[in-house]
C-alpha positions in Angstrom: 170.3 110.5 149.1 172.4 113.1 146.8 172.3 117.0 146.3 171.5 118.3 143.1 172.8 122.0 143.6 172.6 124.1 147.2 169.4 123.5 147.7 167.8 120.7 146.4 167.7 117.0 147.6 167.6 113.6 145.0 165.6 110.9 145.6 165.6 109.6 142.1 167.2 110.3 138.6 164.0 111.5 137.1 164.7 114.5 139.2 167.6 116.0 137.4 165.3 116.9 134.4 163.2 118.6 136.3 165.4 121.3 138.0 168.6 123.5 137.3 171.5 123.1 139.8 172.9 126.1 139.2 170.1 128.7 139.7 169.1 129.5 143.8 166.7 130.8 145.1 165.7 134.8 145.3 164.2 135.7 147.5 161.5 138.7 146.0 159.6 139.7 149.6 159.8 139.7 153.2 157.5 141.9 154.8 154.0 139.7 155.1 152.7 137.3 158.3 151.8 134.8 155.8 152.0 134.8 152.5 149.5 132.5 150.0 147.8 132.3 146.9 150.1 133.0 144.6 148.8 133.8 140.7 151.0 134.7 137.5 148.9 136.8 135.0 150.6 136.0 131.9 149.0 138.4 130.3 150.1 141.1 132.1 153.3 139.8 133.0 153.4 139.9 137.2 152.1 137.9 139.7 149.3 139.0 142.3 149.6 136.8 145.8 147.8 136.7 149.4 149.5 138.3 152.6 146.3 137.1 155.1 146.1 138.6 158.2 147.6 141.9 156.7 143.9 141.8 154.9 145.8 142.6 151.8 146.6 140.9 148.5 150.3 141.6 147.5 151.6 143.0 143.5 155.7 142.1 142.5 156.0 143.0 138.9 159.5 142.4 137.1 161.4 145.5 137.0 165.4 145.1 137.4 166.8 142.4 139.5 165.0 141.4 142.1 161.7 143.4 141.1 158.9 146.1 142.8 156.2 144.7 145.3 153.0 147.1 145.6 149.2 146.5 147.4 147.4 144.7 145.0 144.1 145.7 147.2 143.8 146.6 150.8 140.7 145.2 152.6 140.8 141.9 150.3 138.4 139.7 153.2 141.3 137.8 154.2 141.7 136.5 150.7 144.0 133.1 150.5 143.7 131.1 147.2 143.6 132.7 144.0 143.5 131.2 139.8 142.1 133.2 137.1 139.1 132.1 135.1 138.8 131.3 131.5 138.4 134.7 130.5 141.7 135.8 132.5 139.8 137.2 135.4 140.9 136.6 138.9 138.8 134.0 141.3 139.5 134.3 144.8 138.5 132.7 148.3 138.3 134.9 150.7 138.0 133.5 154.6 136.3 136.7 156.0 133.6 136.7 154.0 133.4 133.0 153.5 132.7 132.9 149.8 134.9 133.4 146.7 134.6 135.7 144.1 135.7 137.0 140.9 137.0 140.1 139.9 135.4 141.9 137.2 137.4 143.6 133.9 136.0 147.0 135.4 136.9 146.1 139.1 133.9 145.0 140.4 133.5 142.2 142.5 131.5 139.1 141.9 130.0 136.6 144.6 130.4 133.5 142.8 129.4 131.0 145.9 129.0 131.7 149.8 126.6 129.5 150.9 125.4 125.9 151.2 121.7 125.3 151.2 120.9 128.5 152.9 124.0 127.8 155.4 127.4 129.9 155.0 130.5 128.1 153.7 133.3 127.5 156.4 136.3 129.7 154.5 137.3 128.7 151.4 140.8 127.5 151.1 141.5 126.8 147.7 139.9 127.2 144.2 141.0 125.8 141.0 138.7 126.1 137.2 138.7 123.5 135.0 139.0 124.3 130.5 135.1 123.8 130.4 134.4 127.2 133.2 133.4 124.9 136.4 134.8 127.1 139.0 136.2 124.0 142.1 137.3 125.2 145.5 138.1 123.4 149.0 136.3 124.4 152.3 137.8 124.0 155.1 137.9 125.8 158.4 141.1 127.5 158.7 139.2 130.9 158.5 137.4 130.4 161.4 139.0 129.1 163.8 140.3 131.8 165.0 140.7 135.8 164.2 144.2 135.8 162.8 143.0 134.9 159.4 139.9 135.8 159.1 137.0 135.8 161.5 136.0 133.3 164.5 133.1 131.2 163.6 131.1 128.1 163.3 130.7 125.3 160.8 127.2 126.1 160.0 126.3 123.3 157.1 128.5 120.4 159.1 131.5 119.8 157.3 134.2 120.4 155.2 133.5 119.4 151.6 135.0 119.9 148.3 132.5 121.9 145.8 132.0 122.6 142.0 130.5 125.5 141.0 129.0 125.9 137.3 128.2 129.0 136.6 126.7 128.4 133.3 123.6 126.6 135.6 124.1 128.6 139.0 124.2 125.4 141.0 126.9 124.3 143.7 127.4 120.8 143.8 129.2 119.1 146.6 132.0 116.6 144.6 133.5 115.4 148.3 132.6 115.2 151.6 134.7 112.7 153.5 137.8 115.1 154.3 139.3 116.3 157.5 140.8 119.6 156.0 141.2 120.0 152.3 143.2 122.2 150.6 144.8 123.0 147.7 143.6 121.4 144.7 145.0 121.2 140.7 143.8 119.1 138.1 146.2 116.9 135.8 147.3 118.1 132.6 144.7 116.2 130.8 141.8 116.7 133.5 141.4 112.8 133.7 142.1 113.2 137.3 141.9 116.0 140.1 144.3 115.8 143.3 143.0 117.7 146.4 145.6 117.9 149.5 144.2 117.0 153.3 146.6 119.2 155.4 145.2 118.2 158.4 148.6 116.9 160.1 148.9 120.6 160.7 147.3 120.9 163.9 147.3 116.9 164.6 150.0 114.9 163.5 148.3 111.7 163.3 145.5 113.2 160.7 146.4 112.6 157.0 149.1 114.9 155.3 148.1 113.3 151.7 147.1 114.4 148.3 144.5 112.7 147.0 143.5 111.3 143.4 140.5 111.4 142.3 139.2 110.0 138.6 136.4 112.8 136.6 133.9 111.5 135.2 132.2 112.8 132.4 129.6 114.5 134.3 131.7 116.2 136.5 131.7 113.9 139.4 134.5 112.1 141.1 135.4 108.7 141.8 138.0 107.1 143.4 140.5 109.2 146.5 143.4 106.5 146.5 146.3 109.1 149.4 148.8 108.7 145.8 150.8 111.6 147.3 152.1 111.0 151.0 154.5 113.2 152.7 156.8 112.3 154.9 157.5 115.8 156.3 155.2 118.5 156.6 151.8 118.9 155.1 150.5 119.3 151.9 148.6 123.1 151.1 149.0 124.3 148.2 150.7 122.9 145.1 150.9 122.6 141.3 151.7 120.3 138.2 153.6 120.4 135.7 153.5 119.7 131.8 154.4 116.5 132.2 151.9 115.3 134.8 154.3 115.9 137.7 153.4 117.1 141.4 154.8 120.0 143.0 153.7 120.5 146.7 154.1 122.6 149.9 155.4 120.0 152.4 157.1 122.0 155.6 159.8 124.3 154.5 160.3 122.7 151.3 158.6 121.8 148.0 158.5 117.9 147.2 158.1 116.6 144.0 156.3 113.9 142.9 155.5 111.7 139.8 152.0 111.5 138.5 152.1 107.5 140.0 153.0 109.0 143.2 157.0 108.7 143.4 159.0 111.1 145.2 161.3 112.6 142.8 163.1 114.7 145.2 163.2 118.6 146.9 163.6 122.5 146.8 164.1 123.4 150.4 163.4 126.8 152.0 163.8 128.9 155.0 160.7 129.1 155.3 158.0 127.1 155.7 156.6 126.4 152.3 152.5 127.6 151.9 151.6 127.4 148.3 153.7 127.9 144.8 152.6 128.6 141.1 154.5 128.7 137.3 155.3 131.8 135.6 157.4 134.2 134.0 157.1 134.0 130.0 158.1 130.6 129.5 156.3 129.3 132.7 159.6 127.7 134.6 159.7 129.8 136.9 158.7 128.8 140.1 156.7 131.4 142.5 157.0 130.4 146.2 155.3 131.9 149.5 156.9 131.2 152.3 155.4 132.2 155.9 156.7 135.6 155.4 158.0 135.8 152.2 157.4 135.3 148.3 160.8 133.8 146.7 161.9 132.7 143.2 163.7 130.0 141.5 163.9 128.7 138.2 163.5 125.3 136.7 163.6 123.1 133.8 159.9 121.7 134.2 157.1 124.0 132.7 153.8 124.6 134.5 150.5 123.6 132.9 148.8 126.9 131.5 146.8 128.7 133.3 144.9 132.0 131.7 
């Protein structure tokens, strides 16, 4: 194992072309209890992320060297994962209200999904929007396991599923029902595959710690589901994909980078456990990383897949 720069471990020569050895991690904020769900607003040039136990969402704006931080939303219903839809609206997973919502341009909140077959969802965790406008999200039970990241409660519909919501038809469909703890998810650049993390090892060491790869069929169903990206340390929580198809995933106190075929290429280490990340900045080459109590950024030479 060779070192590339002060914070990266190099396992494959392809990793050299994905990171910049002269770039350092930059601490942007350190006042969270559990930071999660970063989403970059390209048109507004700012970042929003969740501070789940503090029941708020934060905003970082690149002013000066380290930027400035303010509260984006209080009483956020213990929000977790965030993304934007194809119209640029914020889509949020809310542990506390057990729902997925959309923030309209006037600031009002629209409920996208809060129940399945008449039963409340568990605690929607992470979300991604496909180019056709469909909204895909995971629904483990992390937010109802205790009162720390939501409200303690029961699994009502009997599972921990991955869902697809079609805003045109209003249909909420189960696309996968065999996960222990489905977590982060992201499409490949061509949207022919959907990657979904299983983070069950967070609570039981012998449980899954991998990201599964599914084929996205023409009717938006899924097939396959091999465990393609298997972590050796930590567990996969949130992750993102770059324009070359590489997967950048949280993995304990660091980010593991995998080639699309499943080979691990390298690792960027952080001082705290990484929960999630997103590509941002004007060129989508700046990684914003949520780590336990902190928010970091680091410039890389990869480019993140475009998100509205």
